[in-house]
N, C-alpha and C positions, 0 to 999 in steps of 0.2 A: 824373260828379259824384266826388267824394273823400269818404271817411268819415276823421271826426277823432275821436279818443279823449284824455282827458287823460292825462299822463305825470308823476308826479311822482316827483324824483330826489332823495333824501336822504344828504346827506355829511357826513361830520366834516373833510373836508379842501376842495379846489377843485370838486370834482364832475366832473373831467376824466374820471376813467374812467367812470364812470356814463353821461355823456354820449356818450362813443365807443362803448360798449358798446349803450346803447339805440339809436343811430342804426344801427348796425350791423345789429342785428335789426330795425328799422323797416323799412330800407331792403328787407326781404326779401318785405315785402307791398305788391303792388301795390295803389294806387288808396287807399292809407291813410296818413294823416300823424298825428304826435303833437303835441300842444299840450304844450309842455313846461313845466314848473315846477321850478325847479332851487332848491333849499335848501342853501348850502354852509355851512362851519363850523357845523355843529350840533354844540356841545360840552358843553351846559348843558339841563337838564330846561326852561328858559324856552324856549330855542331848539327844541327839540323840541314843546314845547306850542303854539307859534305855528306850526309845520309843519303838526302835525296839525290844527291848525282850519282852515289852508285846503285840508288834503287833504281833509276831511270836507264843506268848500263845495261843491268840485268834484270829486268821486269818480272814481277810475281807476286806473290800475297803478302800483304804487307799488316801486320799485328802491333800494336803499339801501347805502352803505357808510359802517357803523358801527361801530367796533371796540370801543364802550363797551357791554358786555351790558346796562347798565342802561336805557340810552339806545333799544336795539335792542328790547328785551323791551317798553318801553314802546309804541314804535311798530307792533309786531306786536300788541299788544292793541289799538289804536285799529282797526288794519286789521280785524281779525277780528270788532268790534263793528259796522263798516260793511260788513261783506261785501266789502272792497276787496281784490284779490288783492297780495300783498307777498313779495317775494324781497330775501335777501342778496346781492348778488354776491360778495362777499367769502368767504362760510361755506365752502361746495364748496372752493374752492382753498386756504383754510385749513387747513382739514380734511386734503385730499390732502396737504399739504407737511407736517403734523404727523403723521402717519401715516407717512410716508415717512422723516423726519427722526428722528422718536422722542422729540421735545421739543415743548413748548407755546408758541404766540405770546405775545408781550409787547406787550399794546395800546398802539398808538402812533398817534394821530391823525394824519393828516398825515407821516407819517415818510418816503414817500418824495420829499419836498420841503424836507427839511432843508438848512441852508447848508452841505454838506459839500464836498469836493473836486471832486465831480461837478457839483455846483451851478455853481460858479464857472468850471468849465471849459466851461460851457453859455453863461454870463455873456461869457467872454472871446472865445468862438467869434462870439458874437452881434455883439460890438464889432469883431471883426475884420470879418467879414462886411458891416456896415453901411458900414465905412472903405474897402472894397474893391469896393464897387457900381460896375457899369455902365464897367469899364476903369480905373478911379481907382486910382492907384499900381501899375504894372503892375511897377514894379521890387521890387515886395516879393511878386509872387506864388510865388514860392519857399517862402515863410513859409505857404502854404495848405494845406490839406489836400487840397482837392478846388478845381479850377476848372472852371466852365461855360462853356463857348463856344457862341455862336449868333446868329442875324439877329435883330433886333429883334421881340419880341413872342413868343418861344419860353419864356416863363415862368423865364428867368434867375435873375432877384431873387425871386420868392416861393420858389422851389425854394433857393436859397440860403439864405433865411431859416429855414425848416424844417428845413435840414440843420444850420444852426448851433444850432438848438433842441435837437438831437439829439447837439450837442459837435463838431459839424466845421466848421473854419474853412476857409469857401467864398468863394473870390472869383470874378466873372463878368466875360468879356470879350465885348462887341457887335463880330460882323462887321459894317461898314459899307462900303458899294460905294465904291472907290476909296482906302479907308483901309488900308494895310498892316498886318499883323497885328504885335504887338510882338516883339523879339527875345528876350525872357524866355519868350514862349511856344514859338516856333519852336524856341529851343535848350533846351528843357526837359530836364534830366537824369534826369527819372522820379521826382523827389521827391513833386511831387503829382498826384494823378490828375486829367487834364485828359478832360473827357466834353463831347461834341458835341451838342447839342439841335436837332432840325429839327421840322417839322412840315409838312402839307399847305399846298400854296400858298393854295388857297381858306380854311383856318381863319386863316393868318395875316393875310390881306387882310380878312376878318370882324372879328379881334382890332383891325389897325388903325385899320379904318374907325369901330369903335365909340370906340377911343381920341382919336381926330380930334373926333368927334361930342362927346365930352363936354370936347373944348376949346374948342368951337365954332370949330374950324378947317377950312380949305377939304380937300377929300377929291381934288382933281384935281392929281395928282403921283404921280412914280413911286413913292412910298411905299407906296401901295394899288395901284399899276398890277398885275394878274395876272401878267402877263408878266416885268414887271421883278422882281417879287416870287419868281416861280420860276427865273429867273436868279440871284436871291440864295442860294437854297437850293442849286442846281446848284451854286454857287460854294463855299459852306460844305463840302458834300459833298465836294469836291475836295481843301479845307483839311484836312479830318479824315481823309481816305484817305491824304493827302502826309504827314501825321504820325503814322499809324497810332493816330487816337484813338479810342475806342470812342463809338458814334452811339445814340442813344435819339430815338425818335419820339414826340414826345409829345402828338401830335393828340388822341387818345382816353385819353389818361392824365390822373388826376387828378393834383395836386401830391406827395401822399403817393404814390402809386404811382410816379411817376417819382424820387422820394427813395428809395424803398425799392430802385429798380434801381440806383440809384448807389450805395448804401451795400454792396450786394452787389458790385459793381464795386471798390469800394474796399476790401473785404476782401480780394480775389483780388489787388488791387495790392499790398497790404502784404504779403501771404503771398510773391508773387514777388519783391518785394525783399528780405526776407529770405532767400530761396533764393539769392540772388545772391552 
């Protein structure tokens, strides 16, 4: 049996910060799940009053990121009146920054989502990644920051999209039995970082079977035959080794963990390029 509790996330922006922090903390408690209530774009007194009304109806833990002191104070008062635990996620960090920098912050709701150069860089990366998915336009691979290579169902596309949201132009290319690798990859001069993704045969077979099931397709083919899949993975390892491409096993990694490892490799790759 799992224990459930109400978790209210009140933000003057998208709420992404609160969601990430609260889920990271909730995951540390086995057998416990949060019923999330997310209140984004809380920027007026009318907004905060509507959120408070819902909180009072289903009390629980309240986490918030509100830079407006009036709205923060109103929420704190309401929580105190109902006896609900309430915590600002930003205040401890803001206080630390102010103490170290010797200046006070200028409240700007949603400042991290401003339409600045960094924002448009991410949009450009996402467009590039979508246009270069699954081996499309191999002649443009040199324009990528990162190229992901692997057999079918090694999470190349979702990992690429996640990396694009971090600002990296990411292409991916599948390794298909009987189809040679494009010359653009084999003759890579080192501009993009090329990373090989692998997983265990059992994991690949499981994912492929689920994929075929969702398509109502037959699963009687080499695509889900364990020995054939094992041969595919062994062949991919040979390709990666021949080209000296780093390898990441995604069997037990989340997309976020895989992307973090790739970003670290990209940092080292760039440093090596600058040193040459």
